[in-house]
All heavy atoms as an XYZ file, in Angstrom:
926
protein
N      87.747    118.049     87.532
C      87.447    116.717     88.028
C      86.191    116.759     88.890
O      85.362    115.883     88.801
C      88.646    116.197     88.815
C      88.558    114.754     89.199
S      88.572    113.563     87.851
C      90.280    113.524     87.410
N      86.061    117.807     89.704
C      84.899    117.900     90.586
C      83.617    118.142     89.799
O      82.537    117.794     90.266
C      85.100    118.997     91.629
O      85.202    120.253     91.003
N      83.718    118.726     88.605
C      82.522    118.945     87.779
C      82.116    117.656     87.091
O      80.955    117.245     87.123
C      82.779    120.047     86.740
C      82.988    121.387     87.442
C      81.632    120.132     85.729
C      83.505    122.486     86.548
N      83.074    116.980     86.479
C      82.772    115.775     85.710
C      82.484    114.594     86.630
O      81.626    113.775     86.341
C      83.945    115.440     84.760
C      83.705    114.145     84.026
C      84.158    116.582     83.779
N      83.197    114.511     87.740
C      83.046    113.393     88.676
C      82.669    113.919     90.049
O      83.408    113.758     91.014
C      84.339    112.577     88.757
C      84.705    111.924     87.480
N      84.026    110.830     86.987
C      85.663    112.213     86.572
C      84.561    110.471     85.838
N      85.546    111.297     85.557
N      81.513    114.541     90.135
C      81.088    115.141     91.398
C      80.868    114.093     92.481
O      80.815    114.419     93.660
C      79.818    115.960     91.191
O      78.794    115.140     90.659
N      80.772    112.811     92.075
C      80.603    111.739     93.048
C      81.920    111.353     93.714
O      81.959    110.474     94.565
C      79.981    110.518     92.391
C      80.824    109.998     91.225
O      81.918    110.478     90.968
N      80.290    109.021     90.519
N      83.029    111.995     93.311
C      84.329    111.717     93.902
C      85.011    110.480     93.369
O      86.021    110.044     93.902
N      84.458    109.885     92.296
C      85.027    108.654     91.763
C      85.933    108.872     90.557
O      86.263    107.931     89.850
C      83.897    107.682     91.389
C      83.008    107.243     92.548
C      81.890    106.338     92.047
C      83.830    106.552     93.619
N      86.343    110.104     90.309
C      87.194    110.387     89.163
C      88.589    109.797     89.336
O      89.063    109.599     90.437
N      89.209    109.499     88.197
C      90.572    108.988     88.200
C      91.413    109.793     87.229
O      90.947    110.146     86.156
C      90.602    107.529     87.762
C      89.972    106.579     88.714
C      90.246    105.137     88.301
O      91.290    104.816     87.783
N      89.280    104.282     88.557
N      92.648    110.060     87.612
C      93.584    110.692     86.710
C      94.544    109.625     86.243
O      95.172    108.943     87.047
C      94.354    111.822     87.397
C      95.363    112.463     86.500
C      94.973    113.414     85.578
C      96.690    112.076     86.549
C      95.904    113.995     84.727
C      97.628    112.653     85.706
C      97.226    113.613     84.791
N      94.645    109.455     84.931
C      95.534    108.451     84.359
C      96.895    109.082     84.099
O      97.052    109.876     83.191
C      94.944    107.914     83.056
C      95.786    106.851     82.409
C      95.104    106.267     81.202
O      93.894    106.054     81.216
N      95.854    106.015     80.159
N      97.875    108.736     84.888
C      99.214    109.304     84.764
C     100.055    108.390     83.885
O     100.420    107.299     84.276
C      99.842    109.449     86.144
C     101.309    109.860     86.145
C     101.597    111.164     85.457
O     101.492    111.276     84.245
N     101.960    112.161     86.228
N     100.342    108.855     82.676
C     101.165    108.058     81.761
C     102.526    108.711     81.533
O     103.262    108.337     80.638
C     100.454    107.844     80.437
C     100.176    109.143     79.705
O     100.501    110.215     80.233
O      99.620    109.082     78.600
N     102.853    109.677     82.382
C     104.128    110.389     82.303
C     104.331    111.125     80.990
O     105.458    111.381     80.591
C     105.303    109.449     82.588
C     105.281    108.969     84.006
O     105.064    109.752     84.917
N     105.451    107.674     84.202
N     103.256    111.453     80.306
C     103.367    112.305     79.125
C     103.995    113.617     79.572
O     103.842    114.041     80.725
C     101.996    112.550     78.507
N     104.689    114.260     78.671
C     105.407    115.489     79.020
C     104.529    116.498     79.766
O     104.953    117.031     80.794
C     106.025    116.113     77.755
O     106.874    115.130     77.154
C     106.824    117.353     78.075
N     103.276    116.773     79.300
C     102.466    117.749     80.051
C     102.119    117.277     81.464
O     101.979    118.087     82.363
C     101.195    117.888     79.215
C     101.540    117.370     77.865
C     102.620    116.355     78.064
N     102.002    115.975     81.669
C     101.651    115.462     82.998
C     102.842    115.482     83.946
O     102.670    115.451     85.150
C     101.142    114.022     82.911
C      99.934    113.858     82.070
N      99.487    112.631     81.664
C      99.079    114.749     81.532
C      98.413    112.779     80.911
N      98.147    114.064     80.826
N     104.057    115.487     83.392
C     105.263    115.415     84.211
C     105.890    116.790     84.462
O     106.896    116.873     85.147
C     106.280    114.494     83.544
N     105.286    117.843     83.939
C     105.849    119.181     84.148
C     105.771    119.560     85.623
O     104.998    118.987     86.392
C     105.082    120.210     83.310
O     103.788    120.401     83.846
N     106.586    120.520     86.023
C     106.577    120.966     87.415
C     105.199    121.488     87.817
O     104.712    121.206     88.914
C     107.630    122.038     87.645
C     108.996    121.450     87.925
C     109.989    122.538     88.223
N     110.433    123.019     86.905
C     111.056    124.131     86.682
N     111.334    124.929     87.660
N     111.427    124.479     85.474
N     104.572    122.255     86.933
C     103.252    122.827     87.244
C     102.224    121.712     87.437
O     101.474    121.719     88.412
C     102.812    123.796     86.123
C     101.375    124.232     86.328
C     103.732    125.002     86.067
N     102.216    120.750     86.519
C     101.246    119.657     86.616
C     101.520    118.785     87.836
O     100.590    118.390     88.553
C     101.279    118.809     85.349
N     102.783    118.496     88.082
C     103.139    117.669     89.235
C     102.713    118.339     90.539
O     102.134    117.698     91.423
C     104.657    117.396     89.248
O     105.009    116.720     88.032
C     105.064    116.546     90.433
N     102.947    119.634     90.647
C     102.542    120.375     91.849
C     101.026    120.355     91.996
O     100.499    120.117     93.081
C     103.059    121.811     91.773
C     102.707    122.641     92.992
C     103.215    124.063     92.880
C     102.760    124.851     94.099
N     102.963    126.261     93.968
N     100.304    120.588     90.882
C      98.841    120.594     90.933
C      98.321    119.227     91.353
O      97.428    119.126     92.194
C      98.266    120.984     89.576
C      96.786    121.152     89.613
C      96.096    122.294     89.868
C      95.792    120.127     89.418
N      94.739    122.055     89.838
C      94.531    120.742     89.568
C      95.859    118.781     89.136
C      93.346    120.022     89.442
C      94.679    118.065     89.017
C      93.442    118.695     89.170
N      98.894    118.164     90.796
C      98.459    116.813     91.155
C      98.676    116.545     92.642
O      97.816    115.948     93.301
C      99.208    115.775     90.319
C      98.773    115.676     88.862
C      99.756    114.829     88.070
C      97.369    115.104     88.765
N      99.799    116.992     93.173
C     100.068    116.802     94.596
C      99.073    117.573     95.452
O      98.552    117.054     96.439
C     101.493    117.220     94.934
C     102.534    116.271     94.382
C     103.949    116.809     94.522
O     104.158    117.994     94.792
N     104.927    115.935     94.326
N      98.777    118.811     95.061
C      97.859    119.653     95.837
C      96.429    119.137     95.798
O      95.658    119.350     96.728
C      97.897    121.086     95.317
C      99.194    121.813     95.616
C      99.287    123.161     94.925
O      98.372    123.528     94.146
O     100.295    123.860     95.151
N      96.044    118.467     94.708
C      94.667    118.022     94.542
C      94.516    116.504     94.622
O      93.481    115.956     94.247
C      94.121    118.520     93.198
C      94.007    120.006     93.142
N      95.060    120.813     92.762
C      92.991    120.834     93.449
C      94.679    122.070     92.832
N      93.436    122.116     93.256
N      95.516    115.828     95.138
C      95.498    114.368     95.141
C      94.335    113.782     95.941
O      93.914    112.663     95.676
C      96.817    113.814     95.669
O      97.011    114.216     97.012
N      93.783    114.522     96.867
C      92.654    113.992     97.633
C      91.336    114.115     96.877
O      90.324    113.551     97.302
C      92.551    114.713     98.978
O      92.277    116.089     98.768
N      91.329    114.818     95.730
C      90.098    115.026     94.971
C      89.771    113.874     94.021
O      88.665    113.798     93.501
C      90.188    116.308     94.133
C      90.352    117.553     94.990
O      90.034    117.492     96.198
O      90.805    118.572     94.463
N      90.727    112.996     93.770
C      90.525    111.906     92.814
C      91.583    110.837     93.020
O      92.573    111.045     93.723
C      90.593    112.428     91.375
C      91.830    113.222     91.080
C      93.007    112.608     90.687
C      91.824    114.596     91.217
C      94.148    113.333     90.429
C      92.968    115.339     90.959
C      94.134    114.704     90.565
N      91.336    109.684     92.395
C      92.334    108.618     92.437
C      93.365    108.848     91.346
O      93.039    109.311     90.266
C      91.659    107.258     92.244
C      90.816    106.882     93.466
C      90.118    105.596     93.250
N      88.986    105.902     92.355
C      88.178    105.018     91.854
N      88.340    103.758     92.112
N      87.184    105.372     91.071
N      94.592    108.518     91.637
C      95.703    108.704     90.699
C      96.063    107.314     90.173
O      96.545    106.463     90.911
C      96.865    109.327     91.459
C      97.907    109.889     90.569
N      98.868    110.720     91.024
C      98.158    109.755     89.258
C      99.668    111.078     90.048
N      99.251    110.492     88.964
N      95.808    107.086     88.903
C      95.967    105.787     88.279
C      97.246    105.790     87.457
O      97.338    106.472     86.451
C      94.734    105.544     87.389
C      94.658    104.191     86.777
C      94.598    103.053     87.563
C      94.614    104.062     85.402
C      94.504    101.813     86.988
C      94.518    102.814     84.821
C      94.463    101.688     85.617
N      98.265    105.064     87.902
C      99.540    105.037     87.186
C      99.454    104.076     86.010
O      98.810    103.032     86.091
C     100.674    104.643     88.125
C     100.931    105.677     89.155
N     101.714    106.773     88.914
C     100.468    105.818     90.418
C     101.745    107.532     89.980
N     100.994    106.978     90.902
N     100.090    104.437     84.933
C     100.019    103.698     83.675
C     101.424    103.602     83.091
O     102.264    104.455     83.390
C      99.115    104.470     82.715
C      98.476    103.613     81.703
C      98.787    103.537     80.379
C      97.416    102.694     81.898
N      97.994    102.634     79.743
C      97.139    102.105     80.659
C      96.677    102.299     83.013
C      96.157    101.134     80.490
C      95.704    101.350     82.844
C      95.438    100.782     81.600
N     101.687    102.617     82.234
C     103.026    102.551     81.635
C     103.357    103.858     80.917
O     102.481    104.484     80.315
C     102.915    101.408     80.631
C     101.796    100.570     81.153
C     100.834    101.529     81.803
N     104.618    104.279     80.975
C     104.998    105.566     80.381
C     104.606    105.702     78.916
O     104.842    104.807     78.124
C     106.518    105.602     80.534
C     106.800    104.665     81.649
C     105.738    103.605     81.593
N     103.965    106.826     78.626
C     103.631    107.228     77.264
C     103.009    106.097     76.453
O     103.506    105.690     75.415
C     104.865    107.788     76.572
C     105.394    109.007     77.315
C     106.588    109.606     76.651
C     107.050    110.788     77.490
N     108.264    111.371     77.044
N     101.876    105.589     76.929
C     101.194    104.470     76.293
C      99.927    104.928     75.595
O      98.819    104.730     76.094
C     100.831    103.420     77.350
O     101.972    102.949     77.980
N     100.019    105.551     74.427
C      98.820    106.071     73.777
C      97.834    104.981     73.377
O      96.656    105.227     73.251
C      99.365    106.800     72.541
C     100.707    106.215     72.319
C     101.221    105.806     73.659
N      98.312    103.739     73.178
C      97.400    102.670     72.799
C      96.318    102.461     73.852
O      95.229    102.036     73.547
C      98.147    101.335     72.611
C      99.192    101.358     71.550
C     100.551    101.780     72.080
O     100.690    102.008     73.302
O     101.462    101.910     71.267
N      96.646    102.742     75.098
C      95.723    102.491     76.191
C      95.172    103.765     76.798
O      94.433    103.721     77.756
C      96.442    101.683     77.279
C      96.990    100.366     76.780
S      95.733     99.347     75.994
C      94.633     99.097     77.344
N      95.525    104.891     76.271
C      95.132    106.149     76.862
C      93.939    106.730     76.111
O      94.106    107.446     75.123
C      96.318    107.112     76.851
C      96.063    108.343     77.682
O      94.929    108.615     78.059
N      97.095    109.092     77.949
N      92.744    106.444     76.586
C      91.535    106.909     75.909
C      91.405    108.431     75.927
O      90.699    109.002     75.099
C      90.294    106.267     76.533
O      90.214    106.575     77.902
N      92.095    109.088     76.838
C      91.979    110.542     76.918
C      92.556    111.210     75.676
O      92.163    112.321     75.325
C      92.632    111.081     78.220
C      92.135    112.484     78.532
C      94.145    111.060     78.113
C      90.703    112.569     78.932
N      93.485    110.542     74.983
C      94.067    111.115     73.765
C      92.974    111.394     72.732
O      92.962    112.441     72.103
C      95.124    110.190     73.183
C      96.295    109.903     74.097
C      97.164    111.096     74.390
O      97.237    112.015     73.546
O      97.775    111.125     75.471
N      92.061    110.442     72.557
C      90.963    110.623     71.597
C      90.058    111.778     72.010
O      89.624    112.575     71.185
C      90.132    109.341     71.485
C      90.952    108.154     71.010
O      91.900    108.360     70.230
O      90.652    107.022     71.433
N      89.774    111.856     73.288
C      88.900    112.910     73.803
C      89.582    114.268     73.655
O      88.962    115.243     73.224
C      88.526    112.615     75.268
C      87.726    111.311     75.337
C      87.763    113.779     75.873
C      87.604    110.739     76.726
N      90.864    114.327     73.993
C      91.612    115.578     73.845
C      91.630    116.039     72.394
O      91.416    117.211     72.096
C      93.045    115.414     74.355
C      93.816    116.726     74.324
C      95.296    116.545     74.349
N      95.698    115.903     73.102
C      96.822    115.255     72.927
N      97.661    115.117     73.903
N      97.121    114.712     71.773
N      91.866    115.092     71.475
C      91.883    115.451     70.055
C      90.537    116.008     69.604
O      90.476    116.989     68.868
C      92.261    114.240     69.200
C      93.725    113.852     69.341
O      94.511    114.652     69.890
O      94.072    112.741     68.905
N      89.453    115.390     70.051
C      88.117    115.865     69.680
C      87.864    117.259     70.260
O      87.295    118.127     69.591
C      87.049    114.882     70.166
N      88.302    117.493     71.487
C      88.125    118.792     72.117
C      88.932    119.858     71.387
O      88.425    120.948     71.088
C      88.529    118.718     73.590
C      88.329    119.972     74.415
C      86.877    120.400     74.429
C      88.829    119.734     75.841
N      90.177    119.557     71.062
C      91.003    120.527     70.343
C      90.428    120.824     68.960
O      90.424    121.976     68.519
C      92.437    120.022     70.232
C      93.213    119.958     71.552
C      94.604    119.370     71.319
C      93.304    121.304     72.220
N      89.930    119.794     68.290
C      89.318    119.998     66.971
C      88.089    120.903     67.093
O      87.889    121.802     66.272
C      88.942    118.647     66.358
C      88.353    118.748     65.003
N      89.090    119.119     63.892
C      87.087    118.552     64.568
C      88.292    119.134     62.836
N      87.078    118.794     63.219
N      87.284    120.682     68.130
C      86.093    121.517     68.336
C      86.483    122.972     68.581
O      85.837    123.888     68.061
C      85.277    120.968     69.509
N      87.547    123.191     69.343
C      87.999    124.566     69.620
C      88.527    125.201     68.340
O      88.263    126.376     68.063
C      89.066    124.583     70.741
C      89.727    125.946     70.844
C      88.437    124.199     72.066
N      89.263    124.438     67.542
C      89.811    124.976     66.288
C      88.717    125.402     65.318
O      88.917    126.313     64.514
C      90.712    123.936     65.619
C      92.028    123.743     66.338
C      92.831    122.571     65.798
O      92.331    121.827     64.925
O      93.974    122.403     66.260
N      87.553    124.758     65.379
C      86.451    125.086     64.475
C      85.664    126.310     64.923
O      84.869    126.847     64.164
C      85.479    123.899     64.364
C      86.046    122.736     63.610
C      85.083    121.590     63.370
C      83.832    121.571     64.166
N      83.002    120.376     63.994
N      85.876    126.758     66.143
C      85.110    127.887     66.671
C      85.467    129.176     65.942
O      86.588    129.387     65.515
C      85.346    128.048     68.166
C      84.851    126.855     68.972
C      84.943    127.108     70.437
N      83.777    127.788     70.948
C      82.612    127.209     71.197
N      82.434    125.946     70.945
N      81.617    127.897     71.701
N      84.460    130.010     65.789
C      84.680    131.294     65.150
C      83.999    132.355     66.013
O      82.822    132.215     66.348
C      84.078    131.296     63.750
O      84.301    132.527     63.122
N      84.719    133.364     66.396
C      86.121    133.636     66.111
C      87.020    132.728     66.947
O      86.612    132.203     67.979
C      86.298    135.096     66.518
C      85.280    135.304     67.592
C      84.105    134.411     67.228
N      88.262    132.580     66.485
C      89.249    131.783     67.212
C      89.592    132.469     68.527
O      89.605    133.698     68.596
C      90.519    131.645     66.387
O      90.256    130.943     65.200
N      89.889    131.690     69.560
C      90.302    132.299     70.829
C      91.570    133.121     70.636
O      92.494    132.688     69.966
C      90.575    131.092     71.739
C      89.959    129.923     71.071
C      89.872    130.233     69.627
N      91.584    134.310     71.228
C      92.744    135.205     71.066
C      93.502    135.415     72.363
O      94.634    135.861     72.345
C      92.281    136.537     70.509
C      91.636    136.398     69.136
C      91.234    137.724     68.632
N      92.456    138.451     68.282
C      92.626    139.133     67.183
N      91.643    139.201     66.320
N      93.745    139.768     66.929
N      92.866    135.153     73.474
C      93.509    135.354     74.768
C      93.393    134.051     75.569
O      92.569    133.188     75.237
C      92.822    136.478     75.563
O      91.496    136.036     75.917
C      92.752    137.774     74.765
N      94.177    133.932     76.628
C      94.037    132.731     77.471
C      92.606    132.562     78.002
O      92.092    131.445     78.064
C      95.036    132.973     78.606
C      96.091    133.835     77.979
C      95.335    134.737     77.039
N      91.957    133.663     78.353
C      90.581    133.567     78.854
C      89.631    133.116     77.744
O      88.722    132.317     77.979
C      90.125    134.900     79.443
C      88.773    134.801     80.140
S      88.651    133.495     81.380
C      89.591    134.191     82.695
N      89.847    133.616     76.515
C      89.047    133.159     75.378
C      89.226    131.657     75.162
O      88.272    130.936     74.878
C      89.457    133.876     74.083
C      89.059    135.337     74.042
O      88.238    135.766     74.889
O      89.578    136.048     73.158
N      90.460    131.190     75.292
C      90.742    129.768     75.112
C      90.053    128.946     76.195
O      89.437    127.918     75.893
C      92.247    129.516     75.129
C      92.673    128.055     75.002
C      92.136    127.431     73.712
C      94.187    127.947     75.072
N      90.131    129.400     77.427
C      89.459    128.696     78.516
C      87.961    128.602     78.252
O      87.354    127.535     78.378
C      89.725    129.389     79.850
C      88.998    128.796     81.057
C      89.424    127.364     81.292
C      89.258    129.647     82.290
N      87.369    129.709     77.856
C      85.934    129.726     77.558
C      85.604    128.790     76.401
O      84.632    128.034     76.462
C      85.475    131.163     77.242
O      85.752    131.986     78.377
C      83.994    131.217     76.917
N      86.419    128.824     75.353
C      86.189    127.950     74.191
C      86.304    126.484     74.583
O      85.506    125.645     74.136
C      87.174    128.290     73.076
N      87.281    126.151     75.415
C      87.429    124.769     75.874
C      86.231    124.333     76.703
O      85.677    123.249     76.496
C      88.711    124.622     76.694
C      90.012    124.621     75.906
C      91.202    124.834     76.833
C      90.163    123.333     75.110
N      85.803    125.190     77.621
C      84.655    124.849     78.466
C      83.383    124.717     77.637
O      82.607    123.768     77.813
C      84.478    125.898     79.563
C      85.565    125.848     80.594
C      85.495    126.991     81.584
O      85.063    128.100     81.266
N      85.957    126.736     82.810
N      83.153    125.658     76.724
C      81.959    125.599     75.888
C      81.975    124.362     74.996
O      80.966    123.672     74.853
C      81.833    126.857     75.020
C      81.508    128.102     75.830
O      81.162    127.970     77.036
O      81.616    129.215     75.274
N      83.140    124.074     74.400
C      83.250    122.900     73.533
C      83.023    121.618     74.325
O      82.355    120.701     73.850
C      84.622    122.856     72.853
O      84.779    123.954     71.984
N      83.561    121.572     75.527
C      83.372    120.394     76.385
C      81.887    120.177     76.676
O      81.381    119.059     76.570
C      84.147    120.578     77.689
C      84.007    119.429     78.637
C      83.146    119.327     79.678
C      84.752    118.209     78.608
N      83.313    118.122     80.320
C      84.290    117.424     79.678
C      85.767    117.721     77.786
C      84.814    116.162     79.942
C      86.283    116.459     78.055
C      85.807    115.698     79.123
N      81.204    121.259     77.004
C      79.774    121.162     77.340
C      78.916    120.813     76.127
O      77.796    120.340     76.283
C      79.292    122.463     77.969
S      79.987    122.747     79.610
N      79.434    121.047     74.923
C      78.683    120.753     73.702
C      78.825    119.299     73.253
O      78.127    118.875     72.332
C      79.126    121.693     72.579
C      78.686    123.124     72.824
C      79.351    124.133     71.907
O      80.117    123.739     70.999
O      79.112    125.339     72.102
N      79.717    118.534     73.883
C      79.793    117.114     73.545
C      78.438    116.487     73.853
O      77.820    116.793     74.870
C      80.865    116.398     74.361
C      82.274    116.597     73.861
C      83.323    116.596     74.745
C      82.554    116.766     72.508
C      84.631    116.757     74.306
C      83.852    116.931     72.057
C      84.892    116.929     72.957
N      77.959    115.617     72.981
C      76.651    115.002     73.229
C      76.679    114.125     74.483
O      77.731    113.589     74.842
C      76.404    114.154     71.973
C      77.702    114.059     71.271
C      78.574    115.163     71.748
N      75.521    113.973     75.131
C      75.462    113.100     76.307
C      75.983    111.709     75.934
O      75.689    111.191     74.865
C      73.975    113.051     76.658
C      73.408    114.285     76.044
C      74.222    114.565     74.807
N      76.757    111.138     76.791
C      77.285    109.801     76.542
C      78.528    109.767     75.667
O      79.083    108.699     75.413
N      78.989    110.926     75.202
C      80.150    110.957     74.308
C      81.366    110.274     74.924
O      82.083    109.535     74.263
C      80.515    112.398     73.941
C      81.807    112.492     73.169
C      81.834    112.206     71.813
C      83.003    112.791     73.795
C      83.022    112.252     71.102
C      84.192    112.840     73.098
C      84.196    112.568     71.754
O      85.371    112.598     71.057
N      81.598    110.527     76.194
C      82.774    109.971     76.854
C      82.656    108.471     77.080
O      83.654    107.795     77.325
C      83.017    110.688     78.180
C      83.276    112.182     78.062
C      83.406    112.804     79.436
C      84.507    112.454     77.233
N      81.453    107.943     76.985
C      81.256    106.514     77.200
C      81.899    105.681     76.093
O      82.402    104.598     76.338
C      79.750    106.199     77.290
C      79.465    104.843     77.871
C      79.971    104.723     79.299
O      79.968    105.670     80.082
N      80.436    103.547     79.636
N      81.947    106.204     74.857
C      82.505    105.453     73.736
C      83.969    105.084     73.969
O      84.331    103.910     73.831
C      82.330    106.236     72.425
O      80.931    106.474     72.229
C      82.885    105.476     71.241
N      84.848    106.041     74.317
C      86.233    105.644     74.588
C      86.355    104.670     75.758
O      87.177    103.762     75.730
C      86.948    106.954     74.912
C      86.081    108.028     74.371
C      84.683    107.497     74.365
N      85.524    104.846     76.767
C      85.569    103.943     77.920
C      85.175    102.529     77.482
O      85.829    101.547     77.840
C      84.648    104.448     79.044
C      84.506    103.409     80.152
C      85.167    105.768     79.600
N      84.133    102.431     76.682
C      83.677    101.117     76.227
C      84.671    100.449     75.275
O      84.627     99.240     75.089
C      82.307    101.240     75.566
C      81.215    101.546     76.573
C      79.877    101.855     75.934
O      79.794    101.999     74.697
O      78.899    101.974     76.696
N      85.576    101.224     74.680
C      86.569    100.645     73.781
C      87.733    100.004     74.528
O      88.561     99.315     73.913
C      87.107    101.717     72.824
O      88.022    102.574     73.491
N      87.830    100.206     75.832
C      88.983     99.720     76.571
C      89.172     98.206     76.501
O      90.302     97.753     76.304
C      88.940    100.201     78.025
C      89.153    101.707     78.166
S      90.619    102.357     77.317
C      91.920    101.644     78.283
N      88.145     97.374     76.638
C      88.395     95.928     76.518
C      89.005     95.559     75.161
O      89.904     94.723     75.086
C      87.002     95.304     76.696
C      86.253     96.308     77.501
C      86.761     97.648     77.031
N      88.543     96.193     74.111
C      89.082     95.942     72.770
C      90.548     96.394     72.697
O      91.395     95.726     72.117
C      88.217     96.677     71.750
C      88.373     96.232     70.342
C      87.291     96.817     69.416
N      87.296     98.278     69.371
C      86.355     99.061     69.916
N      85.327     98.541     70.542
N      86.438    100.376     69.820
N      90.840     97.530     73.310
C      92.218     98.027     73.330
C      93.129     97.093     74.127
O      94.260     96.814     73.718
C      92.276     99.437     73.925
C      91.641    100.482     73.030
C      91.652    101.839     73.713
N      90.904    102.800     72.942
C      91.348    103.999     72.609
N      92.546    104.400     72.990
N      90.614    104.820     71.913
N      92.650     96.625     75.277
C      93.431     95.683     76.076
C      93.733     94.422     75.272
O      94.873     93.948     75.251
C      92.688     95.292     77.357
C      92.820     96.283     78.468
C      91.705     96.945     78.957
C      94.057     96.546     79.047
C      91.821     97.853     79.990
C      94.183     97.452     80.084
C      93.063     98.109     80.555
N      92.699     93.879     74.635
C      92.893     92.650     73.850
C      93.903     92.866     72.733
O      94.771     92.017     72.487
C      91.551     92.183     73.289
N      93.821     93.990     72.064
C      94.749     94.306     70.985
C      96.180     94.425     71.504
O      97.125     93.914     70.889
C      94.312     95.609     70.312
O      95.170     95.939     69.261
N      96.337     95.078     72.646
C      97.663     95.235     73.235
C      98.237     93.879     73.665
O      99.416     93.600     73.463
C      97.612     96.194     74.418
C      98.953     96.565     75.033
C      99.820     97.324     74.031
C      98.740     97.394     76.275
N      97.386     93.029     74.232
C      97.846     91.698     74.636
C      98.273     90.867     73.425
O      99.290     90.181     73.463
C      96.752     90.975     75.425
C      96.485     91.528     76.823
C      95.270     90.859     77.440
C      97.706     91.384     77.721
N      97.486     90.930     72.340
C      97.850     90.202     71.113
C      99.184     90.695     70.569
O      99.963     89.918     70.045
C      96.762     90.355     70.049
C      95.573     89.447     70.240
C      94.674     89.431     69.013
N      94.221     90.742     68.591
C      93.166     91.388     69.088
N      92.437     90.823     70.031
N      92.837     92.584     68.640
N      99.440     92.001     70.696
C     100.688     92.574     70.201
C     101.831     92.415     71.209
O     102.929     92.906     70.966
C     100.479     94.055     69.878
N     101.549     91.763     72.337
C     102.543     91.557     73.399
C     103.197     92.865     73.833
O     104.413     92.953     73.976
C     103.580     90.538     72.973
C     102.991     89.189     72.711
C     104.064     88.214     72.272
N     103.454     86.985     71.843
C     103.469     85.852     72.526
N     104.072     85.799     73.689
N     102.898     84.784     72.053
N     102.370     93.888     73.930
C     102.839     95.191     74.373
C     103.409     96.059     73.275
O     103.782     97.179     73.499
N     103.457     95.525     72.060
C     103.983     96.273     70.929
C     102.930     97.207     70.350
O     101.851     97.384     70.910
N     103.227     97.798     69.198
C     102.293     98.737     68.566
C     100.971     98.066     68.190
O     100.939     96.881     67.860
C     103.030     99.186     67.298
C     104.450     98.806     67.505
C     104.464     97.661     68.452
N      99.917     98.832     68.304
C      98.589     98.370     67.886
C      97.995     99.403     66.954
O      98.549    100.474     66.766
C      97.657     98.194     69.104
O      97.379     99.487     69.642
C      98.270     97.300     70.160
N      96.825     99.096     66.391
C      96.189    100.064     65.500
C      95.621    101.247     66.269
O      95.209    102.229     65.687
C      95.119     99.407     64.643
C      93.899     98.960     65.400
C      92.903     98.274     64.450
N      91.678     97.974     65.123
C      90.630     98.767     65.149
N      90.664     99.930     64.540
N      89.539     98.424     65.778
N      95.584    101.191     67.588
C      95.123    102.318     68.388
C      96.280    103.247     68.578
O      96.333    104.191     69.130
C      94.543    101.859     69.731
C      93.271    101.086     69.563
C      93.250     99.711     69.649
C      92.096    101.743     69.277
C      92.076     99.010     69.479
C      90.917    101.053     69.097
C      90.916     99.683     69.209
O      89.750     99.008     69.028
């Protein structure tokens, strides 16, 4: 968070997904809560969670790497390298899609959407 949002304006979107609700993640969030804003979201709402798209792109980039990561340190390096290889402005696309996602969710009255 401090690398991506060095201005201190980062937000963590808590949607209670299983990885976010684990003991390890919960403890880490508590320990680092002063480093960013904690944005609560309806439980497990992928329609509104732009990070899902970013995570999928990051995982796909790591899967394409050769050689494949074999150790936890290799995986960390592959994730960091893949993250840094995203083109400038890449993260802006999911952010800019949010008004469209909100409108779609409102039309569906909170039900399923194409997102």
